mmCIF file as Biopython writes it, N, C-alpha, C and O atoms, coordinates in Angstrom:
data_model
#
loop_
_atom_site.group_PDB
_atom_site.id
_atom_site.type_symbol
_atom_site.label_atom_id
_atom_site.label_alt_id
_atom_site.label_comp_id
_atom_site.label_asym_id
_atom_site.label_entity_id
_atom_site.label_seq_id
_atom_site.pdbx_PDB_ins_code
_atom_site.Cartn_x
_atom_site.Cartn_y
_atom_site.Cartn_z
_atom_site.occupancy
_atom_site.B_iso_or_equiv
_atom_site.auth_seq_id
_atom_site.auth_asym_id
_atom_site.pdbx_PDB_model_num
ATOM 1   N N  . MET A ? 1  ? 24.476  -40.716 14.567  1.0 0.0 1  A 1 
ATOM 2   C CA . MET A ? 1  ? 25.249  -39.973 13.585  1.0 0.0 1  A 1 
ATOM 3   C C  . MET A ? 1  ? 24.338  -39.377 12.499  1.0 0.0 1  A 1 
ATOM 4   O O  . MET A ? 1  ? 24.466  -38.208 12.134  1.0 0.0 1  A 1 
ATOM 5   N N  . MET A ? 2  ? 23.422  -40.205 11.997  1.0 0.0 2  A 1 
ATOM 6   C CA . MET A ? 2  ? 22.559  -39.736 10.919  1.0 0.0 2  A 1 
ATOM 7   C C  . MET A ? 2  ? 21.604  -38.648 11.410  1.0 0.0 2  A 1 
ATOM 8   O O  . MET A ? 2  ? 21.352  -37.683 10.688  1.0 0.0 2  A 1 
ATOM 9   N N  . TRP A ? 3  ? 21.076  -38.786 12.611  1.0 0.0 3  A 1 
ATOM 10  C CA . TRP A ? 3  ? 20.120  -37.794 13.112  1.0 0.0 3  A 1 
ATOM 11  C C  . TRP A ? 3  ? 20.783  -36.453 13.366  1.0 0.0 3  A 1 
ATOM 12  O O  . TRP A ? 3  ? 20.122  -35.418 13.277  1.0 0.0 3  A 1 
ATOM 13  N N  . THR A ? 4  ? 22.087  -36.444 13.686  1.0 0.0 4  A 1 
ATOM 14  C CA . THR A ? 4  ? 22.771  -35.160 13.898  1.0 0.0 4  A 1 
ATOM 15  C C  . THR A ? 4  ? 22.899  -34.390 12.584  1.0 0.0 4  A 1 
ATOM 16  O O  . THR A ? 4  ? 22.812  -33.162 12.570  1.0 0.0 4  A 1 
ATOM 17  N N  . LYS A ? 5  ? 23.106  -35.113 11.481  1.0 0.0 5  A 1 
ATOM 18  C CA . LYS A ? 5  ? 23.173  -34.448 10.182  1.0 0.0 5  A 1 
ATOM 19  C C  . LYS A ? 5  ? 21.821  -33.845 9.826   1.0 0.0 5  A 1 
ATOM 20  O O  . LYS A ? 5  ? 21.741  -32.712 9.351   1.0 0.0 5  A 1 
ATOM 21  N N  . ARG A ? 6  ? 20.761  -34.611 10.059  1.0 0.0 6  A 1 
ATOM 22  C CA . ARG A ? 6  ? 19.425  -34.097 9.775   1.0 0.0 6  A 1 
ATOM 23  C C  . ARG A ? 6  ? 19.098  -32.890 10.648  1.0 0.0 6  A 1 
ATOM 24  O O  . ARG A ? 6  ? 18.517  -31.908 10.188  1.0 0.0 6  A 1 
ATOM 25  N N  . LYS A ? 7  ? 19.482  -32.987 11.908  1.0 0.0 7  A 1 
ATOM 26  C CA . LYS A ? 7  ? 19.197  -31.893 12.830  1.0 0.0 7  A 1 
ATOM 27  C C  . LYS A ? 7  ? 19.947  -30.632 12.420  1.0 0.0 7  A 1 
ATOM 28  O O  . LYS A ? 7  ? 19.383  -29.538 12.438  1.0 0.0 7  A 1 
ATOM 29  N N  . SER A ? 8  ? 21.209  -30.779 12.053  1.0 0.0 8  A 1 
ATOM 30  C CA . SER A ? 8  ? 21.982  -29.605 11.648  1.0 0.0 8  A 1 
ATOM 31  C C  . SER A ? 8  ? 21.421  -29.009 10.355  1.0 0.0 8  A 1 
ATOM 32  O O  . SER A ? 8  ? 21.397  -27.788 10.197  1.0 0.0 8  A 1 
ATOM 33  N N  . ARG A ? 9  ? 20.972  -29.859 9.432   1.0 0.0 9  A 1 
ATOM 34  C CA . ARG A ? 9  ? 20.384  -29.376 8.191   1.0 0.0 9  A 1 
ATOM 35  C C  . ARG A ? 9  ? 19.080  -28.621 8.474   1.0 0.0 9  A 1 
ATOM 36  O O  . ARG A ? 9  ? 18.826  -27.565 7.896   1.0 0.0 9  A 1 
ATOM 37  N N  . ARG A ? 10 ? 18.264  -29.176 9.367   1.0 0.0 10 A 1 
ATOM 38  C CA . ARG A ? 10 ? 17.005  -28.534 9.719   1.0 0.0 10 A 1 
ATOM 39  C C  . ARG A ? 10 ? 17.257  -27.202 10.421  1.0 0.0 10 A 1 
ATOM 40  O O  . ARG A ? 10 ? 16.554  -26.225 10.160  1.0 0.0 10 A 1 
ATOM 41  N N  . ASN A ? 11 ? 18.241  -27.152 11.300  1.0 0.0 11 A 1 
ATOM 42  C CA . ASN A ? 11 ? 18.546  -25.904 11.996  1.0 0.0 11 A 1 
ATOM 43  C C  . ASN A ? 11 ? 19.053  -24.838 11.032  1.0 0.0 11 A 1 
ATOM 44  O O  . ASN A ? 11 ? 18.748  -23.657 11.197  1.0 0.0 11 A 1 
ATOM 45  N N  . ARG A ? 12 ? 19.821  -25.245 10.034  1.0 0.0 12 A 1 
ATOM 46  C CA . ARG A ? 12 ? 20.291  -24.279 9.043   1.0 0.0 12 A 1 
ATOM 47  C C  . ARG A ? 12 ? 19.122  -23.702 8.261   1.0 0.0 12 A 1 
ATOM 48  O O  . ARG A ? 12 ? 19.099  -22.508 7.963   1.0 0.0 12 A 1 
ATOM 49  N N  . LYS A ? 13 ? 18.149  -24.548 7.926   1.0 0.0 13 A 1 
ATOM 50  C CA . LYS A ? 13 ? 16.979  -24.059 7.200   1.0 0.0 13 A 1 
ATOM 51  C C  . LYS A ? 13 ? 16.183  -23.086 8.048   1.0 0.0 13 A 1 
ATOM 52  O O  . LYS A ? 13 ? 15.670  -22.092 7.534   1.0 0.0 13 A 1 
ATOM 53  N N  . ARG A ? 14 ? 16.074  -23.355 9.326   1.0 0.0 14 A 1 
ATOM 54  C CA . ARG A ? 14 ? 15.324  -22.463 10.207  1.0 0.0 14 A 1 
ATOM 55  C C  . ARG A ? 14 ? 16.038  -21.125 10.373  1.0 0.0 14 A 1 
ATOM 56  O O  . ARG A ? 14 ? 15.379  -20.096 10.522  1.0 0.0 14 A 1 
ATOM 57  N N  . GLN A ? 15 ? 17.339  -21.118 10.349  1.0 0.0 15 A 1 
ATOM 58  C CA . GLN A ? 15 ? 18.095  -19.887 10.579  1.0 0.0 15 A 1 
ATOM 59  C C  . GLN A ? 15 ? 18.044  -18.963 9.366   1.0 0.0 15 A 1 
ATOM 60  O O  . GLN A ? 15 ? 18.147  -17.745 9.512   1.0 0.0 15 A 1 
ATOM 61  N N  . THR A ? 16 ? 17.888  -19.527 8.179   1.0 0.0 16 A 1 
ATOM 62  C CA . THR A ? 16 ? 17.793  -18.680 6.984   1.0 0.0 16 A 1 
ATOM 63  C C  . THR A ? 16 ? 16.364  -18.189 6.883   1.0 0.0 16 A 1 
ATOM 64  O O  . THR A ? 16 ? 15.534  -18.896 6.311   1.0 0.0 16 A 1 
ATOM 65  N N  . GLY A ? 17 ? 16.040  -17.062 7.383   1.0 0.0 17 A 1 
ATOM 66  C CA . GLY A ? 17 ? 14.673  -16.581 7.438   1.0 0.0 17 A 1 
ATOM 67  C C  . GLY A ? 17 ? 14.124  -16.090 6.124   1.0 0.0 17 A 1 
ATOM 68  O O  . GLY A ? 17 ? 13.108  -15.395 6.126   1.0 0.0 17 A 1 
ATOM 69  N N  . ASP A ? 18 ? 14.735  -16.408 5.001   1.0 0.0 18 A 1 
ATOM 70  C CA . ASP A ? 18 ? 14.287  -15.862 3.723   1.0 0.0 18 A 1 
ATOM 71  C C  . ASP A ? 18 ? 13.399  -16.825 2.937   1.0 0.0 18 A 1 
ATOM 72  O O  . ASP A ? 18 ? 13.184  -16.617 1.743   1.0 0.0 18 A 1 
ATOM 73  N N  . ARG A ? 19 ? 12.884  -17.860 3.571   1.0 0.0 19 A 1 
ATOM 74  C CA . ARG A ? 19 ? 12.002  -18.784 2.864   1.0 0.0 19 A 1 
ATOM 75  C C  . ARG A ? 19 ? 10.595  -18.207 2.807   1.0 0.0 19 A 1 
ATOM 76  O O  . ARG A ? 19 ? 10.168  -17.497 3.718   1.0 0.0 19 A 1 
ATOM 77  N N  . TYR A ? 20 ? 9.887   -18.513 1.743   1.0 0.0 20 A 1 
ATOM 78  C CA . TYR A ? 20 ? 8.501   -18.076 1.565   1.0 0.0 20 A 1 
ATOM 79  C C  . TYR A ? 20 ? 7.613   -19.225 2.010   1.0 0.0 20 A 1 
ATOM 80  O O  . TYR A ? 20 ? 7.522   -20.242 1.322   1.0 0.0 20 A 1 
ATOM 81  N N  . ASN A ? 21 ? 6.960   -19.075 3.147   1.0 0.0 21 A 1 
ATOM 82  C CA . ASN A ? 21 ? 6.177   -20.173 3.679   1.0 0.0 21 A 1 
ATOM 83  C C  . ASN A ? 21 ? 4.681   -19.881 3.561   1.0 0.0 21 A 1 
ATOM 84  O O  . ASN A ? 21 ? 4.279   -18.864 2.996   1.0 0.0 21 A 1 
ATOM 85  N N  . PHE A ? 22 ? 3.880   -20.770 4.091   1.0 0.0 22 A 1 
ATOM 86  C CA . PHE A ? 22 ? 2.432   -20.690 3.941   1.0 0.0 22 A 1 
ATOM 87  C C  . PHE A ? 22 ? 1.854   -19.449 4.607   1.0 0.0 22 A 1 
ATOM 88  O O  . PHE A ? 22 ? 0.935   -18.831 4.070   1.0 0.0 22 A 1 
ATOM 89  N N  . SER A ? 23 ? 2.373   -19.083 5.755   1.0 0.0 23 A 1 
ATOM 90  C CA . SER A ? 23 ? 1.847   -17.888 6.429   1.0 0.0 23 A 1 
ATOM 91  C C  . SER A ? 23 ? 2.144   -16.623 5.620   1.0 0.0 23 A 1 
ATOM 92  O O  . SER A ? 23 ? 1.338   -15.693 5.621   1.0 0.0 23 A 1 
ATOM 93  N N  . ASP A ? 24 ? 3.273   -16.574 4.938   1.0 0.0 24 A 1 
ATOM 94  C CA . ASP A ? 24 ? 3.558   -15.444 4.049   1.0 0.0 24 A 1 
ATOM 95  C C  . ASP A ? 24 ? 2.549   -15.386 2.904   1.0 0.0 24 A 1 
ATOM 96  O O  . ASP A ? 24 ? 2.102   -14.309 2.510   1.0 0.0 24 A 1 
ATOM 97  N N  . PHE A ? 25 ? 2.199   -16.552 2.380   1.0 0.0 25 A 1 
ATOM 98  C CA . PHE A ? 25 ? 1.208   -16.617 1.306   1.0 0.0 25 A 1 
ATOM 99  C C  . PHE A ? 25 ? -0.152  -16.114 1.778   1.0 0.0 25 A 1 
ATOM 100 O O  . PHE A ? 25 ? -0.824  -15.371 1.063   1.0 0.0 25 A 1 
ATOM 101 N N  . ILE A ? 26 ? -0.555  -16.516 2.978   1.0 0.0 26 A 1 
ATOM 102 C CA . ILE A ? 26 ? -1.847  -16.093 3.517   1.0 0.0 26 A 1 
ATOM 103 C C  . ILE A ? 26 ? -1.878  -14.573 3.696   1.0 0.0 26 A 1 
ATOM 104 O O  . ILE A ? 26 ? -2.868  -13.926 3.352   1.0 0.0 26 A 1 
ATOM 105 N N  . VAL A ? 27 ? -0.811  -14.011 4.227   1.0 0.0 27 A 1 
ATOM 106 C CA . VAL A ? 27 ? -0.757  -12.561 4.428   1.0 0.0 27 A 1 
ATOM 107 C C  . VAL A ? 27 ? -0.802  -11.839 3.083   1.0 0.0 27 A 1 
ATOM 108 O O  . VAL A ? 27 ? -1.515  -10.846 2.940   1.0 0.0 27 A 1 
ATOM 109 N N  . ASP A ? 28 ? -0.054  -12.324 2.100   1.0 0.0 28 A 1 
ATOM 110 C CA . ASP A ? 28 ? -0.091  -11.711 0.773   1.0 0.0 28 A 1 
ATOM 111 C C  . ASP A ? 28 ? -1.484  -11.802 0.162   1.0 0.0 28 A 1 
ATOM 112 O O  . ASP A ? 28 ? -1.956  -10.843 -0.450  1.0 0.0 28 A 1 
ATOM 113 N N  . ALA A ? 29 ? -2.140  -12.936 0.321   1.0 0.0 29 A 1 
ATOM 114 C CA . ALA A ? 29 ? -3.487  -13.105 -0.230  1.0 0.0 29 A 1 
ATOM 115 C C  . ALA A ? 29 ? -4.471  -12.169 0.455   1.0 0.0 29 A 1 
ATOM 116 O O  . ALA A ? 29 ? -5.349  -11.608 -0.200  1.0 0.0 29 A 1 
ATOM 117 N N  . LEU A ? 30 ? -4.335  -11.993 1.772   1.0 0.0 30 A 1 
ATOM 118 C CA . LEU A ? 30 ? -5.254  -11.108 2.484   1.0 0.0 30 A 1 
ATOM 119 C C  . LEU A ? 30 ? -5.098  -9.652  2.051   1.0 0.0 30 A 1 
ATOM 120 O O  . LEU A ? 30 ? -6.059  -8.885  2.112   1.0 0.0 30 A 1 
ATOM 121 N N  . PHE A ? 31 ? -3.903  -9.265  1.617   1.0 0.0 31 A 1 
ATOM 122 C CA . PHE A ? 31 ? -3.711  -7.908  1.113   1.0 0.0 31 A 1 
ATOM 123 C C  . PHE A ? 31 ? -4.081  -7.791  -0.365  1.0 0.0 31 A 1 
ATOM 124 O O  . PHE A ? 31 ? -4.460  -6.710  -0.817  1.0 0.0 31 A 1 
ATOM 125 N N  . PHE A ? 32 ? -3.979  -8.878  -1.124  1.0 0.0 32 A 1 
ATOM 126 C CA . PHE A ? 32 ? -4.179  -8.822  -2.563  1.0 0.0 32 A 1 
ATOM 127 C C  . PHE A ? 32 ? -5.655  -8.932  -2.950  1.0 0.0 32 A 1 
ATOM 128 O O  . PHE A ? 32 ? -6.091  -8.275  -3.896  1.0 0.0 32 A 1 
ATOM 129 N N  . VAL A ? 33 ? -6.415  -9.736  -2.246  1.0 0.0 33 A 1 
ATOM 130 C CA . VAL A ? 33 ? -7.820  -9.958  -2.602  1.0 0.0 33 A 1 
ATOM 131 C C  . VAL A ? 33 ? -8.638  -8.670  -2.504  1.0 0.0 33 A 1 
ATOM 132 O O  . VAL A ? 33 ? -9.411  -8.395  -3.421  1.0 0.0 33 A 1 
ATOM 133 N N  . PRO A ? 34 ? -8.515  -7.873  -1.454  1.0 0.0 34 A 1 
ATOM 134 C CA . PRO A ? 34 ? -9.283  -6.612  -1.449  1.0 0.0 34 A 1 
ATOM 135 C C  . PRO A ? 34 ? -8.908  -5.683  -2.599  1.0 0.0 34 A 1 
ATOM 136 O O  . PRO A ? 34 ? -9.757  -4.945  -3.099  1.0 0.0 34 A 1 
ATOM 137 N N  . GLU A ? 35 ? -7.656  -5.712  -3.019  1.0 0.0 35 A 1 
ATOM 138 C CA . GLU A ? 35 ? -7.255  -4.893  -4.167  1.0 0.0 35 A 1 
ATOM 139 C C  . GLU A ? 35 ? -7.953  -5.358  -5.435  1.0 0.0 35 A 1 
ATOM 140 O O  . GLU A ? 35 ? -8.334  -4.535  -6.267  1.0 0.0 35 A 1 
ATOM 141 N N  . LEU A ? 36 ? -8.126  -6.663  -5.593  1.0 0.0 36 A 1 
ATOM 142 C CA . LEU A ? 36 ? -8.839  -7.178  -6.767  1.0 0.0 36 A 1 
ATOM 143 C C  . LEU A ? 36 ? -10.293 -6.743  -6.758  1.0 0.0 36 A 1 
ATOM 144 O O  . LEU A ? 36 ? -10.885 -6.526  -7.815  1.0 0.0 36 A 1 
ATOM 145 N N  . ILE A ? 37 ? -10.867 -6.614  -5.582  1.0 0.0 37 A 1 
ATOM 146 C CA . ILE A ? 37 ? -12.260 -6.197  -5.483  1.0 0.0 37 A 1 
ATOM 147 C C  . ILE A ? 37 ? -12.378 -4.688  -5.680  1.0 0.0 37 A 1 
ATOM 148 O O  . ILE A ? 37 ? -13.302 -4.228  -6.352  1.0 0.0 37 A 1 
ATOM 149 N N  . MET A ? 38 ? -11.474 -3.924  -5.116  1.0 0.0 38 A 1 
ATOM 150 C CA . MET A ? 38 ? -11.588 -2.467  -5.153  1.0 0.0 38 A 1 
ATOM 151 C C  . MET A ? 38 ? -11.135 -1.854  -6.479  1.0 0.0 38 A 1 
ATOM 152 O O  . MET A ? 38 ? -11.621 -0.782  -6.840  1.0 0.0 38 A 1 
ATOM 153 N N  . TYR A ? 39 ? -10.230 -2.488  -7.212  1.0 0.0 39 A 1 
ATOM 154 C CA . TYR A ? 39 ? -9.719  -1.883  -8.445  1.0 0.0 39 A 1 
ATOM 155 C C  . TYR A ? 39 ? -10.804 -1.660  -9.489  1.0 0.0 39 A 1 
ATOM 156 O O  . TYR A ? 39 ? -10.860 -0.570  -10.060 1.0 0.0 39 A 1 
ATOM 157 N N  . PRO A ? 40 ? -11.677 -2.640  -9.773  1.0 0.0 40 A 1 
ATOM 158 C CA . PRO A ? 40 ? -12.741 -2.349  -10.760 1.0 0.0 40 A 1 
ATOM 159 C C  . PRO A ? 40 ? -13.679 -1.235  -10.312 1.0 0.0 40 A 1 
ATOM 160 O O  . PRO A ? 40 ? -14.143 -0.447  -11.136 1.0 0.0 40 A 1 
ATOM 161 N N  . LEU A ? 41 ? -13.960 -1.162  -9.024  1.0 0.0 41 A 1 
ATOM 162 C CA . LEU A ? 41 ? -14.821 -0.084  -8.535  1.0 0.0 41 A 1 
ATOM 163 C C  . LEU A ? 41 ? -14.147 1.269   -8.695  1.0 0.0 41 A 1 
ATOM 164 O O  . LEU A ? 41 ? -14.787 2.247   -9.083  1.0 0.0 41 A 1 
ATOM 165 N N  . ARG A ? 42 ? -12.860 1.323   -8.397  1.0 0.0 42 A 1 
ATOM 166 C CA . ARG A ? 42 ? -12.111 2.564   -8.573  1.0 0.0 42 A 1 
ATOM 167 C C  . ARG A ? 42 ? -12.047 2.967   -10.039 1.0 0.0 42 A 1 
ATOM 168 O O  . ARG A ? 42 ? -12.138 4.148   -10.376 1.0 0.0 42 A 1 
ATOM 169 N N  . LEU A ? 43 ? -11.888 1.969   -10.909 1.0 0.0 43 A 1 
ATOM 170 C CA . LEU A ? 43 ? -11.842 2.242   -12.348 1.0 0.0 43 A 1 
ATOM 171 C C  . LEU A ? 43 ? -13.169 2.794   -12.840 1.0 0.0 43 A 1 
ATOM 172 O O  . LEU A ? 43 ? -13.193 3.731   -13.638 1.0 0.0 43 A 1 
ATOM 173 N N  . LEU A ? 44 ? -14.270 2.224   -12.371 1.0 0.0 44 A 1 
ATOM 174 C CA . LEU A ? 44 ? -15.584 2.745   -12.745 1.0 0.0 44 A 1 
ATOM 175 C C  . LEU A ? 44 ? -15.777 4.170   -12.242 1.0 0.0 44 A 1 
ATOM 176 O O  . LEU A ? 44 ? -16.365 4.997   -12.938 1.0 0.0 44 A 1 
ATOM 177 N N  . LEU A ? 45 ? -15.300 4.458   -11.069 1.0 0.0 45 A 1 
ATOM 178 C CA . LEU A ? 45 ? -15.399 5.807   -10.521 1.0 0.0 45 A 1 
ATOM 179 C C  . LEU A ? 45 ? -14.614 6.803   -11.373 1.0 0.0 45 A 1 
ATOM 180 O O  . LEU A ? 45 ? -15.105 7.892   -11.670 1.0 0.0 45 A 1 
ATOM 181 N N  . TRP A ? 46 ? -13.398 6.431   -11.765 1.0 0.0 46 A 1 
ATOM 182 C CA . TRP A ? 46 ? -12.587 7.318   -12.607 1.0 0.0 46 A 1 
ATOM 183 C C  . TRP A ? 46 ? -13.243 7.561   -13.959 1.0 0.0 46 A 1 
ATOM 184 O O  . TRP A ? 46 ? -13.263 8.689   -14.452 1.0 0.0 46 A 1 
ATOM 185 N N  . VAL A ? 47 ? -13.781 6.498   -14.561 1.0 0.0 47 A 1 
ATOM 186 C CA . VAL A ? 47 ? -14.438 6.638   -15.857 1.0 0.0 47 A 1 
ATOM 187 C C  . VAL A ? 47 ? -15.686 7.507   -15.717 1.0 0.0 47 A 1 
ATOM 188 O O  . VAL A ? 47 ? -15.944 8.368   -16.558 1.0 0.0 47 A 1 
ATOM 189 N N  . GLY A ? 48 ? -16.454 7.282   -14.661 1.0 0.0 48 A 1 
ATOM 190 C CA . GLY A ? 48 ? -17.652 8.091   -14.430 1.0 0.0 48 A 1 
ATOM 191 C C  . GLY A ? 48 ? -17.323 9.554   -14.228 1.0 0.0 48 A 1 
ATOM 192 O O  . GLY A ? 48 ? -18.019 10.423  -14.751 1.0 0.0 48 A 1 
ATOM 193 N N  . ARG A ? 49 ? -16.281 9.836   -13.482 1.0 0.0 49 A 1 
ATOM 194 C CA . ARG A ? 49 ? -15.874 11.232  -13.285 1.0 0.0 49 A 1 
ATOM 195 C C  . ARG A ? 49 ? -15.421 11.859  -14.599 1.0 0.0 49 A 1 
ATOM 196 O O  . ARG A ? 49 ? -15.734 13.013  -14.890 1.0 0.0 49 A 1 
ATOM 197 N N  . GLY A ? 50 ? -14.682 11.086  -15.385 1.0 0.0 50 A 1 
ATOM 198 C CA . GLY A ? 50 ? -14.216 11.610  -16.677 1.0 0.0 50 A 1 
ATOM 199 C C  . GLY A ? 50 ? -15.355 11.919  -17.613 1.0 0.0 50 A 1 
ATOM 200 O O  . GLY A ? 50 ? -15.351 12.952  -18.283 1.0 0.0 50 A 1 
ATOM 201 N N  . ILE A ? 51 ? -16.337 11.029  -17.665 1.0 0.0 51 A 1 
ATOM 202 C CA . ILE A ? 51 ? -17.501 11.274  -18.518 1.0 0.0 51 A 1 
ATOM 203 C C  . ILE A ? 51 ? -18.294 12.463  -17.996 1.0 0.0 51 A 1 
ATOM 204 O O  . ILE A ? 51 ? -18.763 13.293  -18.774 1.0 0.0 51 A 1 
ATOM 205 N N  . GLY A ? 52 ? -18.441 12.545  -16.682 1.0 0.0 52 A 1 
ATOM 206 C CA . GLY A ? 52 ? -19.162 13.680  -16.091 1.0 0.0 52 A 1 
ATOM 207 C C  . GLY A ? 52 ? -18.476 14.995  -16.372 1.0 0.0 52 A 1 
ATOM 208 O O  . GLY A ? 52 ? -19.144 15.985  -16.673 1.0 0.0 52 A 1 
ATOM 209 N N  . ARG A ? 53 ? -17.167 15.032  -16.283 1.0 0.0 53 A 1 
ATOM 210 C CA . ARG A ? 53 ? -16.443 16.288  -16.582 1.0 0.0 53 A 1 
ATOM 211 C C  . ARG A ? 53 ? -16.525 16.639  -18.063 1.0 0.0 53 A 1 
ATOM 212 O O  . ARG A ? 53 ? -16.586 17.813  -18.427 1.0 0.0 53 A 1 
ATOM 213 N N  . PHE A ? 54 ? -16.527 15.607  -18.920 1.0 0.0 54 A 1 
ATOM 214 C CA . PHE A ? 54 ? -16.614 15.864  -20.346 1.0 0.0 54 A 1 
ATOM 215 C C  . PHE A ? 54 ? -17.953 16.505  -20.687 1.0 0.0 54 A 1 
ATOM 216 O O  . PHE A ? 54 ? -17.998 17.490  -21.424 1.0 0.0 54 A 1 
ATOM 217 N N  . PHE A ? 55 ? -19.057 15.949  -20.151 1.0 0.0 55 A 1 
ATOM 218 C CA . PHE A ? 55 ? -20.371 16.494  -20.452 1.0 0.0 55 A 1 
ATOM 219 C C  . PHE A ? 55 ? -20.611 17.815  -19.723 1.0 0.0 55 A 1 
ATOM 220 O O  . PHE A ? 55 ? -21.401 18.636  -20.189 1.0 0.0 55 A 1 
ATOM 221 N N  . ASP A ? 56 ? -19.957 18.030  -18.615 1.0 0.0 56 A 1 
ATOM 222 C CA . ASP A ? 56 ? -20.063 19.304  -17.931 1.0 0.0 56 A 1 
ATOM 223 C C  . ASP A ? 56 ? -19.359 20.391  -18.741 1.0 0.0 56 A 1 
ATOM 224 O O  . ASP A ? 56 ? -19.788 21.545  -18.751 1.0 0.0 56 A 1 
ATOM 225 N N  . TRP A ? 57 ? -18.285 20.017  -19.411 1.0 0.0 57 A 1 
ATOM 226 C CA . TRP A ? 57 ? -17.508 20.946  -20.228 1.0 0.0 57 A 1 
ATOM 227 C C  . TRP A ? 57 ? -18.304 21.391  -21.455 1.0 0.0 57 A 1 
ATOM 228 O O  . TRP A ? 57 ? -18.182 22.529  -21.908 1.0 0.0 57 A 1 
ATOM 229 N N  . LEU A ? 58 ? -19.134 20.461  -21.996 1.0 0.0 58 A 1 
ATOM 230 C CA . LEU A ? 58 ? -19.929 20.796  -23.169 1.0 0.0 58 A 1 
ATOM 231 C C  . LEU A ? 58 ? -20.993 21.753  -22.743 1.0 0.0 58 A 1 
ATOM 232 O O  . LEU A ? 58 ? -21.800 22.186  -23.566 1.0 0.0 58 A 1 
#
């Protein structure tokens, strides 16, 4: 009797596919880490272009 309740509870959890599990975290981290690395480089590029255009204008 007790194991059927546990089994039904576990099956309900499996059927609700909206849980955030470890594999979701890994996928999010794999997409987020390159952005953390590339954003400062992109920012430096934008600043460098802005300074270059400013001095080119003078």
